C-alpha positions in Angstrom: 9.9 -9.6 13.6 13.4 -8.7 15.1 14.1 -7.1 18.5 15.4 -4.2 19.8 17.2 -6.3 22.7 17.2 -10.0 21.8 20.1 -10.3 24.9 16.9 -10.7 27.1 15.6 -13.9 24.9 18.9 -15.6 27.5 15.0 -15.6 29.7 14.0 -18.8 27.7 16.3 -20.5 28.9 16.0 -20.0 32.1 11.7 -21.4 31.5 13.4 -24.3 29.4 15.1 -24.9 32.9 12.4 -24.5 35.2 10.4 -27.0 32.9 13.0 -29.8 33.6 13.6 -28.5 36.7 9.1 -29.4 37.2 9.6 -32.7 35.0 12.4 -33.9 37.1 10.4 -33.4 40.2 7.2 -35.0 39.2 9.5 -37.7 38.3 11.6 -37.9 41.5 7.6 -37.5 43.6 6.4 -40.9 41.5 9.4 -42.9 42.8 9.0 -41.3 46.5 5.2 -42.1 46.3 6.0 -45.9 45.3 7.7 -46.8 48.8 5.7 -46.3 51.2 3.6 -49.6 52.0 1.4 -47.7 54.4 -1.3 -46.6 52.3 -2.9 -44.4 55.4 0.5 -42.1 54.9 0.0 -43.0 51.4 -2.8 -40.8 51.8 -1.3 -37.9 53.6 1.6 -38.3 50.9 -0.3 -38.1 47.8 -4.0 -36.6 48.6 -6.4 -37.6 45.9 -6.7 -34.9 43.3 -6.1 -34.0 39.5 -3.4 -34.2 38.5 -4.0 -32.3 35.9 -4.4 -29.2 37.0 -1.4 -28.5 39.2 0.0 -28.9 35.9 -1.8 -26.3 34.7 -1.3 -24.3 36.8 2.6 -25.0 35.7 1.8 -24.6 32.5 -0.4 -21.5 32.9 3.0 -19.7 34.6 5.2 -21.3 32.5 3.9 -19.6 29.7 3.8 -16.3 30.9 7.0 -16.4 32.0 7.8 -16.8 28.4 5.9 -14.6 27.5 7.4 -12.2 29.2 10.8 -12.7 28.1 9.8 -12.5 24.5 8.3 -8.7 25.4 11.3 -7.7 27.7 13.7 -8.9 24.2 11.6 -5.3 22.7 10.1 -7.2 19.3 9.8 -4.8 16.1 7.1 -5.7 13.6 7.4 -4.4 10.2 4.3 -3.3 8.4 3.0 -2.7 4.9 2.0 0.6 4.3 0.8 3.6 1.7 3.6 5.8 0.7 1.8 9.2 2.2 4.2 11.7 -0.4 3.2 9.2 -4.1 2.5 11.2 -6.8 0.4 11.2 -9.4 0.1 13.8 -12.6 -3.1 13.8 -14.6 -2.2 14.6 -18.5 -5.0 15.3 -20.7 -5.9 16.2 -24.8 -7.6 18.3 -25.5 -6.9 18.7 -29.2 -9.2 19.3 -31.8 -9.9 15.7 -32.6 -10.9 15.4 -28.8 -14.0 16.6 -30.0 -15.2 13.8 -31.7 -18.5 12.7 -30.8 -17.7 8.7 -31.2 -17.4 8.6 -27.7 -20.5 10.5 -26.4 -21.1 13.0 -25.2 -17.5 13.8 -27.6 -14.4 12.4 -26.3 -13.2 15.7 -24.5 -16.3 15.2 -22.8 -16.2 11.6 -21.9 -12.5 12.5 -20.6 -13.1 15.3 -18.6 -15.6 13.2 -17.2 -13.5 10.7 -16.2 -10.7 13.2 -15.1 -13.1 14.5 -12.6 -13.7 11.3 -11.3 -10.5 9.8 -10.7 -10.0 13.4 -8.7 -13.1 12.2 -6.2 -11.7 8.4 -6.6 -7.5 9.1 -6.2 -7.3 8.8 -2.0 -6.5 11.7 -0.5 -3.0 11.2 1.4 -1.8 11.0 -2.5 -0.7 14.5 -4.1 -2.3 15.4 -7.8 -1.4 17.0 -10.3 -3.1 18.5 -14.0 -1.4 19.5 -17.0 -3.3 19.5 -20.5 -1.4 19.2 -24.2 -2.4 20.2 -27.9 0.1 22.3 -29.8 2.0 22.1 -26.3 1.9 21.1 -22.6 1.0 23.6 -19.8 1.0 22.9 -15.6 -2.0 24.2 -15.3 -2.1 22.7 -11.2 1.3 21.7 -9.6 1.2 17.9 -7.1 -0.9 18.9 -4.4 -3.2 17.2 -1.8 -6.1 20.0 -2.5 -8.7 18.7 -4.9 -10.4 21.6 -5.5 -8.4 23.6 -7.5 -8.0 20.0 -9.8 -11.6 20.2 -10.8 -11.8 23.7 -11.9 -9.1 23.2 -13.4 -10.7 20.7 -15.7 -13.4 22.0 -16.4 -12.2 25.6 -17.2 -9.9 23.2 -20.1 -10.2 23.9 -24.2 -9.2 23.0 -27.0 -6.6 23.8 -28.8 -4.5 22.2 -32.6 -2.1 19.6 -33.1 -0.9 17.1 -30.3 2.1 17.3 -27.6 1.9 14.0 -26.5 5.6 14.1 -25.2 5.8 17.6 -24.7 3.5 16.2 -21.9 5.3 13.6 -20.7 8.0 15.6 -19.8 6.3 18.8 -18.1 4.5 15.8 -16.3 8.1 15.0 -15.2 9.7 18.0 -14.6 6.5 19.0 -11.9 7.7 15.4 -10.1 10.9 16.4 -9.8 10.4 20.0 -9.0 7.7 18.6 -6.1 10.3 16.1 -4.9 13.0 18.3 -4.5 11.2 19.9 -2.3 9.5 18.0 -0.3 12.4 15.1 0.2 14.7 14.8 3.0 17.7 15.4 1.9 19.3 11.1 1.8 15.4 10.1 1.4 14.2 7.9 -2.1 12.4 10.2 -4.1 8.2 9.4 -3.9 6.4 7.0 -6.1 4.7 8.6 -8.3 3.0 8.5 -11.6 1.8 9.8 -15.0 -1.7 9.0 -15.8 -2.4 10.4 -19.3 -6.2 10.8 -21.1 -5.1 10.9 -25.4 -6.8 9.6 -28.6 -4.1 10.5 -30.7 -0.2 10.3 -32.4 2.4 12.9 -31.2 2.2 15.6 -33.7 4.2 17.9 -32.3 7.3 18.6 -30.7 9.3 16.4 -28.3 9.0 12.8 -30.0 7.7 9.4 -28.1 10.9 8.2 -27.3 12.5 11.1 -26.3 10.1 10.7 -23.9 9.9 7.6 -23.1 13.7 7.6 -22.5 12.8 10.3 -19.7 10.3 8.2 -17.8 12.2 5.4 -18.0 15.4 7.1 -16.3 13.4 9.0 -13.4 12.0 5.7 -12.7 8.1 7.1 -13.6 5.2 4.7 -15.3 3.7 6.0 -17.6 -0.2 4.7 -17.8 -2.4 5.6 -20.6 -6.4 5.7 -21.7 -7.0 6.2 -25.3 -10.3 8.1 -26.1 -11.5 7.8 -29.7 -12.3 4.5 -31.8 -11.1 4.5 -35.2 -14.5 5.4 -36.7 -14.1 9.3 -35.3 -14.6 12.1 -37.1 -14.3 15.7 -36.3 -16.4 18.7 -39.0 -13.4 21.4 -39.4 -14.2 24.7 -41.6 -17.3 22.5 -43.3 -14.8 19.5 -44.6 -15.0 15.9 -42.3 -11.8 14.9 -40.6 -11.6 11.4 -39.8 -9.7 11.2 -36.4 -9.5 7.5 -35.8 -7.7 6.9 -31.9 -4.0 5.2 -32.2 -4.0 3.2 -29.6 -0.9 1.3 -31.1 1.3 4.6 -30.4 -0.7 4.6 -26.5 0.1 1.3 -26.2 3.3 1.6 -26.7 4.2 3.9 -24.1 2.6 2.3 -21.6 4.4 -1.0 -22.6 7.8 1.0 -22.7 7.4 2.3 -18.9 6.0 -0.3 -17.3 2.7 1.2 -16.6 -0.8 -0.2 -17.8 -3.0 1.1 -21.2 -6.8 0.9 -21.3 -9.5 1.9 -24.0 -12.2 4.1 -22.8 -14.6 3.7 -25.5 -17.1 4.7 -22.7 -16.9 6.5 -19.3 -18.2 3.6 -17.2 -14.9 1.5 -18.3 -12.4 3.7 -17.2 -14.3 3.1 -13.5 -11.7 -0.3 -13.4 -8.7 2.0 -14.4 -8.3 4.2 -11.5 -10.0 2.0 -8.9 -7.4 0.8 -7.6 -4.2 3.5 -8.8 -4.2 4.5 -5.6 -3.0 1.7 -3.9 -0.9 0.5 -7.0 1.8 3.5 -6.7 4.1 2.7 -4.0 4.4 0.9 -0.6 7.0 1.7 2.1 7.6 -1.1 5.5 7.1 1.2 8.6 8.4 -0.8 11.8 6.8 -0.3 14.7 7.8 -2.6 18.4 5.1 -4.3 19.9 6.6 -5.2 23.1 3.8 -4.5 24.8 1.3 -7.4 23.4 3.5 -9.9 24.7 3.7 -8.2 28.5 -0.2 -8.0 28.0 -0.6 -11.6 27.6 1.9 -12.7 29.6 0.5 -10.8 32.3 -2.9 -12.6 31.4 -1.2 -15.9 31.8 0.9 -14.7 35.1 -2.6 -14.0 36.3 -4.1 -17.1 34.8 -1.9 -19.4 36.7 -2.9 -17.1 40.1 -5.9 -17.7 40.2 -5.8 -21.4 39.2 -3.8 -22.7 41.6 -6.0 -20.4 44.4 -9.6 -22.0 43.1 -8.2 -25.4 43.3 -5.8 -25.7 46.2 -6.9 -22.4 48.3 -2.9 -21.3 48.0 -1.0 -19.2 45.5 1.7 -21.9 45.7 
């Protein structure tokens, strides 16, 4: 907490002075009363009543003045809140190997279901874009708060030959950059962003993973990867059974090098833990707001407490 008008805190010195003066008066009063030898006069000078009530009234007043002094200095509190312009790019592998059924009902269907669930789990304040990739990478939906086109595009994905993971990352980064340029105020930092990549295999065409990872690191964008499938996956192509083991190592390396996280998704249920907190992890900002009203309200309540207790116990305000 800091103050917009810290000079007003000097009023606390006045409060301290009042406290010192009050203590001095009480000590002086005690010595003065002790000088009287006539007990009848002593009763009139120092009537018998609990001293703590008088002290409590002054304590209320002193506390109220202290809090009010802090309030007029305009205190400002810092609050950690989620950033509103954060962006997530969802990149989904649609290569033919995703047709394998080692993840039921198939890798591609499991990925579509997981992606659709992700759309529902992601906080509404975060922009979401969609890329699919097979032999090439295609930007299906630019980052947007509207979830309808993303869900519709996921359902309409079709399988393709090859796996262009590197190109998918580069396409996602370009979408993030374009969106950032149109939404970021000049001179301010770009909003946080992350790529979530769902795939089962190695990069077979297009830019290398090293090129894509270097670009992601330069842009400061983490790539979290989710590997679909097992080592026993197969697909049937033109009557021939072809093994298509999931390449966990390549996907884990992408995540590790960019600062993202790596997960395996042998079942759709395992994905919930992957997606559940991604919205809260994507970035925070510190927002400052004035809280003078809190101190002024508390200070007034204490002052009213001092006045009320004085009237209750002595029948007067002072």
